TIZA-17015 format. One record per residue (C-alpha): x, y, z; residue number from 1; residue in one letter. Coordinates in steps of 0.25 Angstrom, whole numbers, plus 2048, in hexadecimal, padded with zeros to 3 digits. Example, Ala and Ser with C-alpha at 12.3 -4.5 7.8 and 13.67 -1.06 7.14 Angstrom:
residues 2
> px py pz num residu
> 831 7EE 81F 1 A $
> 837 7FC 81D 2 S $
//
This chain:
residues 342
> px py pz num residu
> 2D8 2FB E60 1 X $
> 2D8 30A E62 2 X $
> 2E7 309 E66 3 X $
> 2EB 302 E59 4 X $
> 2E4 30C E51 5 X $
> 2EB 318 E58 6 X $
> 2F8 311 E56 7 X $
> 2F5 30F E47 8 X $
> 2F1 31E E45 9 X $
> 2FE 322 E4D 10 X $
> 306 319 E44 11 X $
> 300 31E E37 12 X $
> 302 32D E3C 13 X $
> 311 329 E3F 14 X $
> 313 324 E31 15 X $
> 30C 330 E2B 16 X $
> 315 33A E33 17 X $
> 321 332 E2F 18 X $
> 31E 332 E20 19 X $
> 31B 341 E21 20 X $
> 328 343 E28 21 X $
> 330 33B E1E 22 X $
> 329 343 E12 23 X $
> 32C 350 E18 24 X $
> 33B 34C E1B 25 X $
> 33C 347 E0C 26 X $
> 336 354 E07 27 X $
> 340 35C E0F 28 X $
> 34B 353 E0A 29 X $
> 347 355 DFC 30 X $
> 347 364 DFE 31 X $
> 355 364 E04 32 X $
> 35A 35D DF7 33 X $
> 354 369 DEF 34 X $
> 34C 368 DE2 35 X $
> 352 35F DD7 36 X $
> 34D 361 DC9 37 X $
> 34F 356 DBF 38 X $
> 350 359 DB0 39 X $
> 351 34F DA5 40 X $
> 356 352 D97 41 X $
> 35B 34B D8A 42 X $
> 366 355 D89 43 X $
> 374 350 D8B 44 X $
> 37B 354 D98 45 X $
> 386 35B D90 46 X $
> 37D 363 D87 47 X $
> 37E 372 D87 48 X $
> 36F 372 D8B 49 X $
> 371 36A D97 50 X $
> 37E 371 D9B 51 X $
> 378 37F D9B 52 X $
> 36B 37A DA2 53 X $
> 373 373 DAD 54 X $
> 37C 380 DAF 55 X $
> 36F 389 DB1 56 X $
> 369 37F DBB 57 X $
> 376 37D DC3 58 X $
> 379 38C DC3 59 X $
> 36A 38F DC8 60 X $
> 368 384 DD2 61 X $
> 376 383 DD8 62 X $
> 372 38B DE5 63 X $
> 364 385 DE6 64 X $
> 35E 378 DEA 65 X $
> 359 375 DDC 66 X $
> 360 36A DD4 67 X $
> 35E 367 DC6 68 X $
> 362 359 DC1 69 X $
> 363 358 DB1 70 X $
> 361 34A DAB 71 X $
> 368 34B D9E 72 X $
> 369 343 D91 73 X $
> 35C 33C D92 74 X $
> 35F 335 D9F 75 X $
> 351 337 DA4 76 X $
> 34B 331 D97 77 X $
> 346 338 D8A 78 X $
> 33E 344 D8B 79 X $
> 331 33C D8C 80 X $
> 336 335 D98 81 X $
> 33C 342 D9E 82 X $
> 32E 349 D9D 83 X $
> 327 33D DA3 84 X $
> 331 33E DAF 85 X $
> 32E 34D DB0 86 X $
> 31F 34A DB1 87 X $
> 322 340 DBD 88 X $
> 32C 348 DC4 89 X $
> 339 340 DC1 90 X $
> 33E 34C DB9 91 X $
> 33B 35A DBB 92 X $
> 33E 360 DAE 93 X $
> 345 35D DA1 94 X $
> 34E 363 D96 95 X $
> 346 35F D89 96 X $
> 347 35F D7A 97 X $
> 33C 363 D71 98 X $
> 335 355 D74 99 X $
> 335 357 D83 100 X $
> 330 366 D81 101 X $
> 324 362 D79 102 X $
> 320 357 D82 103 X $
> 320 361 D8E 104 X $
> 31B 36D D87 105 X $
> 316 369 D79 106 X $
> 314 377 D75 107 X $
> 323 379 D74 108 X $
> 323 36F D68 109 X $
> 321 37C D60 110 X $
> 330 37F D61 111 X $
> 334 372 D5A 112 X $
> 32B 373 D4E 113 X $
> 334 370 D41 114 X $
> 338 37B D38 115 X $
> 333 386 D42 116 X $
> 33F 38E D46 117 X $
> 349 392 D3B 118 X $
> 355 396 D44 119 X $
> 359 399 D52 120 X $
> 355 3A8 D51 121 X $
> 346 3A4 D4F 122 X $
> 347 39A D5A 123 X $
> 34D 3A3 D64 124 X $
> 342 3AE D62 125 X $
> 337 3A4 D63 126 X $
> 33C 39D D6F 127 X $
> 33E 3AA D77 128 X $
> 331 3AF D73 129 X $
> 329 3A3 D77 130 X $
> 331 39E D83 131 X $
> 328 3A3 D8D 132 X $
> 31C 39D D86 133 X $
> 323 38F D86 134 X $
> 326 391 D95 135 X $
> 317 393 D98 136 X $
> 314 387 D8F 137 X $
> 31D 37E D98 138 X $
> 318 384 DA5 139 X $
> 30A 380 DA1 140 X $
> 310 372 D9F 141 X $
> 316 372 DAD 142 X $
> 324 375 DA9 143 X $
> 32E 380 DAB 144 X $
> 335 383 D9E 145 X $
> 343 386 DA3 146 X $
> 34A 386 D96 147 X $
> 346 386 D87 148 X $
> 351 385 D7E 149 X $
> 355 37C D72 150 X $
> 35C 370 D6D 151 X $
> 35D 376 D5F 152 X $
> 358 373 D51 153 X $
> 356 365 D4D 154 X $
> 35C 35F D40 155 X $
> 358 352 D3A 156 X $
> 364 347 D3B 157 X $
> 364 33A D35 158 X $
> 36C 32D D34 159 X $
> 36A 32C D25 160 X $
> 375 331 D1C 161 X $
> 36B 331 D10 162 X $
> 363 33D D14 163 X $
> 365 349 D0B 164 X $
> 359 352 D0E 165 X $
> 34D 354 D18 166 X $
> 343 34B D11 167 X $
> 34D 33F D11 168 X $
> 34B 33E D20 169 X $
> 33D 338 D1D 170 X $
> 345 32B D1A 171 X $
> 34B 32A D27 172 X $
> 346 325 D35 173 X $
> 343 331 D3D 174 X $
> 345 331 D4C 175 X $
> 33B 338 D55 176 X $
> 337 33A D64 177 X $
> 32B 333 D68 178 X $
> 31E 33C D66 179 X $
> 327 347 D60 180 X $
> 31D 34D D56 181 X $
> 326 356 D4F 182 X $
> 330 34B D4A 183 X $
> 324 342 D47 184 X $
> 31F 34D D3D 185 X $
> 32C 350 D38 186 X $
> 32E 341 D34 187 X $
> 321 341 D2D 188 X $
> 325 34D D25 189 X $
> 331 344 D20 190 X $
> 327 338 D1E 191 X $
> 32C 330 D2A 192 X $
> 329 32D D38 193 X $
> 332 32E D44 194 X $
> 337 323 D4D 195 X $
> 336 326 D5B 196 X $
> 342 323 D64 197 X $
> 346 328 D72 198 X $
> 351 332 D71 199 X $
> 35B 329 D79 200 X $
> 359 31E D6E 201 X $
> 35A 327 D62 202 X $
> 369 324 D60 203 X $
> 367 315 D60 204 X $
> 35C 317 D56 205 X $
> 365 31F D4D 206 X $
> 370 315 D4E 207 X $
> 366 309 D4B 208 X $
> 35F 311 D40 209 X $
> 352 311 D47 210 X $
> 351 320 D45 211 X $
> 359 328 D3B 212 X $
> 355 336 D3B 213 X $
> 353 340 D47 214 X $
> 352 34E D4A 215 X $
> 35A 355 D55 216 X $
> 363 361 D58 217 X $
> 372 360 D54 218 X $
> 376 360 D63 219 X $
> 36C 355 D66 220 X $
> 371 34D D5A 221 X $
> 37F 34D D60 222 X $
> 37B 34C D6F 223 X $
> 372 340 D6C 224 X $
> 37D 33A D63 225 X $
> 373 338 D58 226 X $
> 37C 33F D4E 227 X $
> 386 334 D4F 228 X $
> 37C 32C D47 229 X $
> 376 337 D3E 230 X $
> 37B 338 D30 231 X $
> 373 344 D2A 232 X $
> 36D 351 D30 233 X $
> 363 359 D29 234 X $
> 369 367 D2A 235 X $
> 35B 36E D2E 236 X $
> 359 373 D3C 237 X $
> 34A 370 D3B 238 X $
> 344 370 D49 239 X $
> 347 377 D56 240 X $
> 349 36F D62 241 X $
> 346 376 D70 242 X $
> 34C 371 D7D 243 X $
> 345 374 D8A 244 X $
> 348 373 D99 245 X $
> 33B 371 DA1 246 X $
> 338 36F DB0 247 X $
> 32B 36A DB6 248 X $
> 324 377 DBB 249 X $
> 322 371 DC9 250 X $
> 331 36E DCB 251 X $
> 334 37C DC5 252 X $
> 32C 383 DCF 253 X $
> 332 37B DDA 254 X $
> 33F 381 DD7 255 X $
> 342 38D DE0 256 X $
> 33E 39A DD9 257 X $
> 34C 3A0 DD9 258 X $
> 352 394 DD2 259 X $
> 346 393 DC8 260 X $
> 348 3A2 DC4 261 X $
> 357 3A0 DC3 262 X $
> 355 393 DBA 263 X $
> 34B 39A DB1 264 X $
> 354 3A7 DB0 265 X $
> 360 39F DAC 266 X $
> 35A 396 DA2 267 X $
> 353 3A1 D9B 268 X $
> 361 3A9 D9B 269 X $
> 368 39C D95 270 X $
> 35D 398 D8B 271 X $
> 364 39F D80 272 X $
> 372 39A D84 273 X $
> 36D 38C D84 274 X $
> 367 38D D76 275 X $
> 374 393 D71 276 X $
> 37C 388 D77 277 X $
> 372 37E D70 278 X $
> 373 385 D63 279 X $
> 382 385 D64 280 X $
> 382 376 D67 281 X $
> 379 373 D5B 282 X $
> 382 37A D52 283 X $
> 38E 373 D57 284 X $
> 386 366 D56 285 X $
> 383 369 D48 286 X $
> 392 36B D45 287 X $
> 395 35E D4C 288 X $
> 38B 356 D44 289 X $
> 391 35B D37 290 X $
> 39F 357 D3C 291 X $
> 399 349 D3F 292 X $
> 397 348 D30 293 X $
> 388 348 D30 294 X $
> 382 34C D23 295 X $
> 37A 35A D23 296 X $
> 36F 35A D19 297 X $
> 36A 368 D16 298 X $
> 35B 367 D11 299 X $
> 357 36F D05 300 X $
> 34E 37B D07 301 X $
> 343 374 CFF 302 X $
> 344 369 D0A 303 X $
> 344 372 D15 304 X $
> 338 37A D10 305 X $
> 331 36C D0E 306 X $
> 334 368 D1C 307 X $
> 330 375 D22 308 X $
> 323 375 D1A 309 X $
> 320 367 D1F 310 X $
> 323 36A D2D 311 X $
> 31A 377 D2D 312 X $
> 30E 36F D26 313 X $
> 30F 362 D2F 314 X $
> 315 366 D3C 315 X $
> 314 375 D40 316 X $
> 305 375 D42 317 X $
> 302 366 D43 318 X $
> 2F6 362 D4A 319 X $
> 2FE 359 D53 320 X $
> 309 364 D57 321 X $
> 30C 364 D65 322 X $
> 30D 374 D66 323 X $
> 301 37E D65 324 X $
> 300 383 D57 325 X $
> 2FE 391 D5D 326 X $
> 30C 391 D63 327 X $
> 312 38D D56 328 X $
> 30B 398 D4F 329 X $
> 310 3A2 D5A 330 X $
> 31F 39D D57 331 X $
> 31C 39E D48 332 X $
> 317 3AC D49 333 X $
> 324 3B0 D51 334 X $
> 32D 3A9 D47 335 X $
> 326 3B0 D3C 336 X $
> 329 3BE D43 337 X $
> 338 3B9 D44 338 X $
> 339 3B6 D36 339 X $
> 333 3C3 D31 340 X $
> 33D 3CA D3A 341 X $
> 332 3D1 D42 342 X $
//
């Protein structure tokens, strides 16, 4: 009996040592392969945004054991799905639109409030002044904000030809991201409600007439092929759309310090270039949209004033806003200084 017990103990210890050896060998093997960081995004592989990001990453990591893999064009699902995959470790970061930004750091929803920024000059001053604060917000959320740039300003596009002003949008079927509060509230201003459709399904929704009106940047309209269906655009850049590249903080801190520092430096140096490329792309896209024969409707000043007042009354300091009202007040104070020329 005693002999059998000793044999069982010996056998158990042998199995334990074998498993430990395998575990150590596996860890050493993984280390030999280096660190692979997986990033998901809806941005197309051939977009300027992805091209510049990819160039920076390749140039910075070429002599290191760090490797980035970019899953572009929504191959990892929509932004909700990508965020879920980051949470469970299947992805380590993402390049997000304003929707993904607000779901990972809701405070930054302050940037896409309708009718907040009047031009790029205002935007640039505010972004530069508050960038470090936005970085700290993301850090508290467990992410490294590696890049905060833009998609551009959004316009209303519709498949309807009979739209001749802002208020006419109320008779159309609005598209919206699920749980995207801004577009829900904008639709309410027009007296309607959005129809929620996943981004990959919007084109089919436009083709079938399930949705008729959407808001997006000109580049986004072209890249997603939604402009093939659109007939009318309201010529009013009413809402700024940010774009961000974020990485899980634990993953970021596992990157060798010298590589981290270089990545951070290059992204900060190139932030202005990336924004400039996107702005040029949006200007070119607007020209292309005109050339496609899509009707441009310029709202009257009275319509613009009506819409702006509605937005201020019903959205800016709404009780269900995702951003802190104190942060909005700080941005408005800065914008007031800019507009006064101080």
